[in-house]
C-alpha positions as a LaTeX table, in Angstrom:
\begin{tabular}{lrrr}
\hline
Residue & $x$ (\AA) & $y$ (\AA) & $z$ (\AA) \\
\hline
Met1 & 68.01 & $-99.74$ & 8.13 \\
Asp2 & 66.07 & $-101.69$ & 5.48 \\
Ile3 & 65.17 & $-100.20$ & 2.09 \\
Gln4 & 61.43 & $-99.86$ & 2.88 \\
Ser5 & 62.23 & $-97.75$ & 5.97 \\
Ile6 & 64.34 & $-95.49$ & 3.76 \\
Phe7 & 61.36 & $-95.16$ & 1.41 \\
Trp8 & 59.09 & $-94.22$ & 4.36 \\
Ile9 & 61.52 & $-91.50$ & 5.46 \\
Gly10 & 61.96 & $-90.22$ & 1.90 \\
Phe11 & 58.20 & $-90.15$ & 1.37 \\
Phe12 & 57.52 & $-87.99$ & 4.45 \\
Ile13 & 60.44 & $-85.66$ & 3.65 \\
Val14 & 59.04 & $-85.04$ & 0.15 \\
Ile15 & 55.48 & $-84.52$ & 1.43 \\
Ile16 & 56.50 & $-82.09$ & 4.20 \\
Phe17 & 58.80 & $-80.18$ & 1.84 \\
Met18 & 56.06 & $-79.83$ & $-0.81$ \\
Leu19 & 53.44 & $-78.70$ & 1.74 \\
Val20 & 55.80 & $-76.08$ & 3.18 \\
Leu21 & 56.63 & $-74.93$ & $-0.35$ \\
Asp22 & 52.93 & $-74.74$ & $-1.15$ \\
Leu23 & 51.86 & $-72.80$ & 1.96 \\
Trp24 & 54.77 & $-70.42$ & 2.57 \\
Val25 & 56.15 & $-69.86$ & $-0.94$ \\
Phe26 & 53.66 & $-70.28$ & $-3.77$ \\
Asn27 & 50.48 & $-69.53$ & $-1.81$ \\
Lys28 & 51.70 & $-67.22$ & 0.93 \\
Lys29 & 49.02 & $-64.72$ & $-0.08$ \\
Ala30 & 45.44 & $-65.76$ & $-0.82$ \\
His31 & 44.73 & $-65.64$ & $-4.55$ \\
Glu32 & 42.41 & $-67.28$ & $-7.03$ \\
Ile33 & 44.02 & $-70.37$ & $-8.52$ \\
Thr34 & 43.97 & $-70.17$ & $-12.32$ \\
Val35 & 43.30 & $-73.19$ & $-14.53$ \\
Lys36 & 46.86 & $-72.95$ & $-15.90$ \\
Glu37 & 48.40 & $-72.88$ & $-12.41$ \\
Ala38 & 46.22 & $-75.78$ & $-11.27$ \\
Ala39 & 47.10 & $-77.82$ & $-14.37$ \\
Ile40 & 50.82 & $-77.29$ & $-13.76$ \\
Trp41 & 50.54 & $-78.36$ & $-10.11$ \\
Ser42 & 48.42 & $-81.37$ & $-11.11$ \\
Cys43 & 51.20 & $-82.46$ & $-13.46$ \\
Val44 & 53.78 & $-81.90$ & $-10.69$ \\
Trp45 & 51.91 & $-84.13$ & $-8.22$ \\
Ile46 & 51.21 & $-86.84$ & $-10.79$ \\
Gly47 & 54.85 & $-86.67$ & $-11.88$ \\
Leu48 & 56.07 & $-87.06$ & $-8.28$ \\
Ala49 & 53.79 & $-90.08$ & $-7.80$ \\
Met50 & 55.11 & $-91.69$ & $-11.00$ \\
Val51 & 58.76 & $-91.02$ & $-10.03$ \\
Phe52 & 58.02 & $-92.62$ & $-6.64$ \\
Asn53 & 56.43 & $-95.56$ & $-8.48$ \\
Val54 & 59.53 & $-96.02$ & $-10.67$ \\
Leu55 & 61.77 & $-95.99$ & $-7.59$ \\
Ile56 & 59.62 & $-98.71$ & $-6.02$ \\
Tyr57 & 59.89 & $-100.72$ & $-9.25$ \\
Phe58 & 63.71 & $-100.66$ & $-9.36$ \\
Trp59 & 64.63 & $-100.54$ & $-5.67$ \\
Leu60 & 61.91 & $-102.51$ & $-3.90$ \\
Trp61 & 59.90 & $-105.05$ & $-5.89$ \\
Lys62 & 58.20 & $-104.97$ & $-9.30$ \\
Glu63 & 54.97 & $-106.44$ & $-7.90$ \\
Leu64 & 54.75 & $-103.66$ & $-5.31$ \\
Ala65 & 55.20 & $-101.06$ & $-8.08$ \\
Phe66 & 52.19 & $-102.42$ & $-9.97$ \\
Glu67 & 50.20 & $-102.52$ & $-6.72$ \\
Phe68 & 51.11 & $-98.87$ & $-6.05$ \\
Leu69 & 50.03 & $-97.83$ & $-9.56$ \\
Ala70 & 46.72 & $-99.71$ & $-9.37$ \\
Ala71 & 45.97 & $-98.36$ & $-5.88$ \\
Tyr72 & 46.89 & $-94.83$ & $-7.01$ \\
Val73 & 44.58 & $-95.01$ & $-10.05$ \\
Ile74 & 41.67 & $-96.32$ & $-7.94$ \\
Glu75 & 42.08 & $-93.71$ & $-5.20$ \\
Lys76 & 42.57 & $-90.88$ & $-7.71$ \\
Ser77 & 39.49 & $-91.92$ & $-9.68$ \\
Leu78 & 37.22 & $-92.43$ & $-6.68$ \\
Ser79 & 38.41 & $-89.12$ & $-5.24$ \\
Val80 & 37.02 & $-87.30$ & $-8.27$ \\
Asp81 & 33.60 & $-88.01$ & $-6.78$ \\
Asn82 & 34.68 & $-85.91$ & $-3.78$ \\
Leu83 & 35.27 & $-82.95$ & $-6.06$ \\
Phe84 & 31.62 & $-82.79$ & $-7.12$ \\
Val85 & 30.56 & $-82.57$ & $-3.47$ \\
Phe86 & 33.28 & $-80.00$ & $-2.69$ \\
Ile87 & 31.90 & $-77.78$ & $-5.46$ \\
Leu88 & 28.41 & $-78.03$ & $-3.91$ \\
Ile89 & 29.77 & $-77.22$ & $-0.42$ \\
Phe90 & 31.67 & $-74.14$ & $-1.63$ \\
Trp91 & 28.69 & $-72.97$ & $-3.66$ \\
Tyr92 & 26.24 & $-73.49$ & $-0.79$ \\
Phe93 & 28.33 & $-71.55$ & 1.75 \\
His94 & 29.32 & $-68.87$ & $-0.79$ \\
Ile95 & 33.07 & $-69.51$ & $-0.51$ \\
Pro96 & 34.93 & $-67.48$ & $-3.19$ \\
Lys97 & 37.60 & $-69.32$ & $-5.22$ \\
Ile98 & 40.29 & $-67.14$ & $-3.66$ \\
Tyr99 & 39.70 & $-68.84$ & $-0.26$ \\
Gln100 & 38.91 & $-72.38$ & $-1.44$ \\
His101 & 42.62 & $-73.20$ & $-1.58$ \\
Lys102 & 42.93 & $-72.47$ & 2.16 \\
Ile103 & 40.14 & $-74.91$ & 3.00 \\
Leu104 & 41.55 & $-77.64$ & 0.78 \\
Phe105 & 45.04 & $-77.20$ & 2.29 \\
Trp106 & 43.74 & $-77.80$ & 5.83 \\
Trp107 & 41.60 & $-80.67$ & 4.52 \\
Ile108 & 44.76 & $-82.38$ & 3.25 \\
Leu109 & 46.46 & $-82.07$ & 6.66 \\
Gly110 & 43.42 & $-83.75$ & 8.23 \\
Ala111 & 43.40 & $-86.45$ & 5.55 \\
Leu112 & 47.08 & $-87.28$ & 6.22 \\
Phe113 & 46.13 & $-88.17$ & 9.81 \\
Phe114 & 42.71 & $-89.80$ & 9.39 \\
Arg115 & 43.66 & $-91.89$ & 6.34 \\
Glu116 & 46.54 & $-93.45$ & 8.27 \\
Ile117 & 44.14 & $-94.52$ & 11.03 \\
Phe118 & 41.60 & $-95.92$ & 8.55 \\
Ile119 & 44.23 & $-97.81$ & 6.54 \\
Tyr120 & 45.99 & $-99.24$ & 9.61 \\
Ala121 & 42.67 & $-100.38$ & 11.11 \\
Gly122 & 41.56 & $-101.95$ & 7.81 \\
Ile123 & 44.82 & $-103.89$ & 7.36 \\
Gln124 & 44.80 & $-105.09$ & 10.97 \\
Met125 & 41.20 & $-106.31$ & 10.65 \\
Ile126 & 41.99 & $-108.22$ & 7.45 \\
Glu127 & 45.13 & $-109.79$ & 8.96 \\
Gln128 & 43.42 & $-110.76$ & 12.24 \\
Phe129 & 40.02 & $-111.67$ & 10.82 \\
His130 & 40.22 & $-112.75$ & 7.18 \\
Phe131 & 36.43 & $-112.87$ & 6.82 \\
Val132 & 36.49 & $-109.04$ & 6.99 \\
Met133 & 37.80 & $-109.20$ & 3.40 \\
Tyr134 & 34.46 & $-110.68$ & 2.32 \\
Ile135 & 32.52 & $-108.05$ & 4.29 \\
Phe136 & 34.51 & $-105.29$ & 2.55 \\
Gly137 & 33.88 & $-106.97$ & $-0.80$ \\
Ala138 & 30.12 & $-107.20$ & $-0.26$ \\
Phe139 & 30.06 & $-103.58$ & 0.95 \\
Leu140 & 31.80 & $-102.39$ & $-2.23$ \\
Val141 & 29.40 & $-104.30$ & $-4.49$ \\
Ile142 & 26.41 & $-102.81$ & $-2.64$ \\
Thr143 & 27.98 & $-99.34$ & $-2.89$ \\
Ala144 & 28.48 & $-99.84$ & $-6.63$ \\
Val145 & 24.82 & $-100.76$ & $-7.12$ \\
Lys146 & 23.73 & $-97.68$ & $-5.14$ \\
Met147 & 25.97 & $-95.48$ & $-7.31$ \\
Leu148 & 24.36 & $-96.85$ & $-10.47$ \\
Phe149 & 20.84 & $-96.08$ & $-9.31$ \\
Glu150 & 21.24 & $-93.07$ & $-7.02$ \\
Ser151 & 19.17 & $-90.01$ & $-7.84$ \\
Lys152 & 20.57 & $-86.52$ & $-8.20$ \\
Glu153 & 18.92 & $-84.48$ & $-5.48$ \\
Glu154 & 19.71 & $-80.98$ & $-4.31$ \\
Ile155 & 21.52 & $-81.04$ & $-0.96$ \\
Asp156 & 20.41 & $-78.85$ & 1.93 \\
Phe157 & 23.56 & $-78.67$ & 4.08 \\
Glu158 & 21.75 & $-76.72$ & 6.82 \\
Lys159 & 19.85 & $-79.93$ & 7.63 \\
Lys160 & 23.00 & $-82.06$ & 7.83 \\
Leu161 & 23.84 & $-83.47$ & 11.27 \\
Ile162 & 27.39 & $-82.09$ & 11.16 \\
Val163 & 26.17 & $-78.49$ & 10.69 \\
Arg164 & 23.67 & $-78.87$ & 13.52 \\
Gly165 & 26.53 & $-80.23$ & 15.66 \\
Ile166 & 28.68 & $-77.15$ & 14.97 \\
Lys167 & 25.80 & $-74.91$ & 16.01 \\
Lys168 & 25.72 & $-76.61$ & 19.42 \\
Phe169 & 29.28 & $-75.43$ & 20.11 \\
Phe170 & 29.45 & $-72.17$ & 18.14 \\
Pro171 & 26.81 & $-69.95$ & 16.61 \\
Ile172 & 27.47 & $-69.56$ & 12.89 \\
Ser173 & 28.10 & $-66.06$ & 11.61 \\
Lys174 & 26.81 & $-64.85$ & 8.26 \\
Glu175 & 29.81 & $-62.52$ & 8.05 \\
Ser176 & 33.16 & $-63.76$ & 6.75 \\
Asp177 & 35.45 & $-61.38$ & 8.74 \\
Asp178 & 38.18 & $-61.40$ & 6.08 \\
Trp179 & 37.59 & $-65.15$ & 5.72 \\
Lys180 & 38.94 & $-66.30$ & 9.06 \\
Phe181 & 37.69 & $-69.55$ & 10.60 \\
Phe182 & 36.33 & $-67.72$ & 13.67 \\
Thr183 & 35.21 & $-64.18$ & 14.41 \\
Ile184 & 34.23 & $-62.18$ & 17.50 \\
Gln185 & 30.93 & $-60.30$ & 17.43 \\
Asn186 & 29.63 & $-58.39$ & 20.47 \\
Gly187 & 32.16 & $-60.23$ & 22.64 \\
Lys188 & 30.92 & $-63.63$ & 21.47 \\
Lys189 & 32.84 & $-66.18$ & 19.38 \\
Tyr190 & 31.24 & $-67.24$ & 16.07 \\
Ala191 & 32.22 & $-69.85$ & 13.50 \\
Thr192 & 32.42 & $-68.36$ & 10.00 \\
Pro193 & 31.13 & $-70.03$ & 6.80 \\
Leu194 & 34.78 & $-70.83$ & 6.01 \\
Phe195 & 35.05 & $-73.04$ & 9.12 \\
Val196 & 31.72 & $-74.76$ & 8.45 \\
Ala197 & 32.80 & $-75.49$ & 4.87 \\
Leu198 & 36.10 & $-76.94$ & 6.15 \\
Val199 & 34.32 & $-79.27$ & 8.59 \\
Met200 & 31.93 & $-80.38$ & 5.84 \\
Val201 & 34.82 & $-81.09$ & 3.48 \\
Glu202 & 36.69 & $-83.12$ & 6.15 \\
Phe203 & 33.53 & $-85.05$ & 7.02 \\
Thr204 & 32.79 & $-85.74$ & 3.35 \\
Asp205 & 36.33 & $-87.08$ & 2.89 \\
Leu206 & 35.88 & $-89.47$ & 5.81 \\
Val207 & 32.64 & $-90.76$ & 4.29 \\
Phe208 & 34.32 & $-91.31$ & 0.93 \\
Ala209 & 37.28 & $-93.01$ & 2.65 \\
Val210 & 34.88 & $-95.70$ & 3.87 \\
Asp211 & 34.40 & $-96.63$ & 0.20 \\
Ser212 & 37.84 & $-95.97$ & $-1.26$ \\
Ile213 & 40.09 & $-97.57$ & 1.36 \\
Pro214 & 38.46 & $-101.04$ & 1.17 \\
Ala215 & 38.76 & $-100.75$ & $-2.61$ \\
Val216 & 42.50 & $-100.07$ & $-2.34$ \\
Leu217 & 42.91 & $-102.89$ & 0.20 \\
Ala218 & 41.60 & $-105.23$ & $-2.49$ \\
Ile219 & 44.73 & $-104.35$ & $-4.47$ \\
Ser220 & 47.31 & $-104.52$ & $-1.67$ \\
Ser221 & 47.49 & $-105.20$ & 2.06 \\
Asn222 & 50.94 & $-103.59$ & 2.33 \\
Met223 & 50.67 & $-100.57$ & 4.66 \\
Phe224 & 53.44 & $-98.72$ & 2.81 \\
Ile225 & 51.83 & $-99.17$ & $-0.63$ \\
Val226 & 48.26 & $-98.42$ & 0.50 \\
Tyr227 & 49.15 & $-95.30$ & 2.51 \\
Thr228 & 51.63 & $-93.71$ & 0.08 \\
Ser229 & 49.38 & $-94.26$ & $-2.97$ \\
Asn230 & 46.44 & $-92.85$ & $-1.01$ \\
Ile231 & 48.30 & $-89.72$ & 0.07 \\
Phe232 & 49.85 & $-89.04$ & $-3.33$ \\
Ala233 & 46.37 & $-89.27$ & $-4.88$ \\
Ile234 & 44.88 & $-86.90$ & $-2.29$ \\
Leu235 & 47.71 & $-84.35$ & $-2.48$ \\
Gly236 & 47.18 & $-83.97$ & $-6.22$ \\
Leu237 & 43.42 & $-83.79$ & $-5.79$ \\
Arg238 & 43.43 & $-80.15$ & $-4.68$ \\
Ser239 & 45.13 & $-78.97$ & $-7.88$ \\
Leu240 & 42.90 & $-81.27$ & $-9.92$ \\
Tyr241 & 39.87 & $-79.62$ & $-8.31$ \\
Phe242 & 40.85 & $-76.17$ & $-9.61$ \\
Ala243 & 41.86 & $-77.59$ & $-12.98$ \\
Leu244 & 38.54 & $-79.39$ & $-13.51$ \\
Ser245 & 36.08 & $-77.26$ & $-11.52$ \\
Trp246 & 34.78 & $-75.56$ & $-14.69$ \\
Val247 & 34.34 & $-78.74$ & $-16.74$ \\
Met248 & 33.55 & $-81.50$ & $-14.23$ \\
Trp249 & 29.85 & $-81.39$ & $-15.09$ \\
Lys250 & 30.81 & $-82.78$ & $-18.54$ \\
Phe251 & 31.84 & $-86.14$ & $-17.04$ \\
Glu252 & 28.26 & $-87.36$ & $-17.18$ \\
Tyr253 & 29.08 & $-91.08$ & $-17.17$ \\
Leu254 & 32.11 & $-91.09$ & $-14.87$ \\
Lys255 & 30.06 & $-92.29$ & $-11.90$ \\
Tyr256 & 29.09 & $-95.40$ & $-13.88$ \\
Gly257 & 32.74 & $-96.16$ & $-14.56$ \\
Leu258 & 33.52 & $-95.67$ & $-10.87$ \\
Ala259 & 30.59 & $-97.94$ & $-9.95$ \\
Trp260 & 31.92 & $-100.73$ & $-12.17$ \\
Val261 & 35.41 & $-100.27$ & $-10.68$ \\
Leu262 & 33.97 & $-100.69$ & $-7.17$ \\
Cys263 & 31.95 & $-103.68$ & $-8.34$ \\
Phe264 & 35.05 & $-105.32$ & $-9.84$ \\
Val265 & 37.25 & $-104.82$ & $-6.75$ \\
Gly266 & 34.36 & $-105.95$ & $-4.54$ \\
Ile267 & 33.99 & $-109.20$ & $-6.50$ \\
Lys268 & 37.79 & $-109.53$ & $-6.45$ \\
Met269 & 37.68 & $-109.50$ & $-2.64$ \\
Leu270 & 34.73 & $-111.90$ & $-2.48$ \\
Ile271 & 36.50 & $-114.54$ & $-4.59$ \\
Ser272 & 39.99 & $-113.90$ & $-3.17$ \\
Gly273 & 39.93 & $-117.26$ & $-1.36$ \\
Tyr274 & 39.38 & $-119.11$ & $-4.65$ \\
Tyr275 & 40.97 & $-117.01$ & $-7.39$ \\
Lys276 & 43.40 & $-114.11$ & $-7.44$ \\
Phe277 & 43.58 & $-111.71$ & $-10.37$ \\
Asp278 & 47.05 & $-110.85$ & $-11.63$ \\
Ile279 & 47.81 & $-107.25$ & $-10.60$ \\
Val280 & 48.51 & $-106.20$ & $-14.21$ \\
Val281 & 45.15 & $-107.64$ & $-15.33$ \\
Ser282 & 43.39 & $-105.82$ & $-12.48$ \\
Leu283 & 45.05 & $-102.55$ & $-13.46$ \\
Gly284 & 44.01 & $-103.03$ & $-17.09$ \\
Ile285 & 40.38 & $-103.69$ & $-16.15$ \\
Ile286 & 40.23 & $-100.65$ & $-13.84$ \\
Val287 & 41.75 & $-98.30$ & $-16.45$ \\
Ser288 & 39.40 & $-99.70$ & $-19.12$ \\
Phe289 & 36.26 & $-98.99$ & $-17.07$ \\
Leu290 & 37.39 & $-95.42$ & $-16.35$ \\
Ser291 & 38.52 & $-94.74$ & $-19.92$ \\
Leu292 & 35.23 & $-95.98$ & $-21.37$ \\
Ser293 & 33.19 & $-93.82$ & $-18.98$ \\
Val294 & 35.20 & $-90.69$ & $-19.87$ \\
Leu295 & 34.98 & $-91.50$ & $-23.59$ \\
Ala296 & 31.21 & $-91.99$ & $-23.31$ \\
Ser297 & 30.94 & $-88.59$ & $-21.59$ \\
Tyr298 & 32.56 & $-86.92$ & $-24.60$ \\
Val299 & 30.68 & $-88.93$ & $-27.24$ \\
Phe300 & 27.31 & $-88.45$ & $-25.50$ \\
Pro301 & 27.72 & $-85.11$ & $-23.65$ \\
Pro302 & 25.01 & $-83.76$ & $-21.29$ \\
Lys303 & 22.39 & $-81.68$ & $-23.10$ \\
Lys304 & 22.81 & $-78.63$ & $-20.89$ \\
Thr305 & 25.07 & $-77.21$ & $-18.21$ \\
Pro306 & 23.64 & $-77.75$ & $-14.70$ \\
\hline
\end{tabular}
């Protein structure tokens, strides 16, 4: 058995163990996640990712370790954009914080499956049809421009196609029924707001994956590196959500930093046939864009809380 296969096995053992620990030990009973608890778990997940990165550095190949770190930073940063939408979804469907953890846990299980499909398909397309690299690059640049100029509009989720699709299969109940995904009323099965919120979160993640996965593929085309960095970033995202949910509105200029990151990796893909950035240089540029956007948010904070 080669060393990379051992890493694959070790990765899945750690992930399954942590998810079981999360669901049946620390969160066996529904409770509101405190900022302190979320911060501790965020540090745990980031720490696990960094330990994994160090193991790659010493036991696999140094270049792969830098690719993992760069891919992890990109995915983690772009995923923060998801959190803003998650907050809107939970607010719109009146999901109390005590039950948001349940939704995000099931979202992660879905992401483990769907991300693998997206990543495998993306790598296969690039390997079989190299011109797809340039399509991905152009797509990321266009996405970056849209992020820079998009307007902040209030979202009416009732008008979204996915909600209308749910209504075709199940009527949606206004009652929570102890916050189960489905309830029975007058002998008829209804979807609860908890289920609708879960579907919206899963759908939102798939939409964001269309942006983030091509960005990560600009860093590495190694299935092991792309998938593990993606999953480590997502697994820590749930804790990060609860840690930052009260202060995320303060990151006024983060979207501009993310837009420039997408623009950079898009250009990187477009010129990949002529010039290749050193992975350490790429990592430095990505971290610089994100750091400057966060710094600008603190130096020039928003005038009022939305």
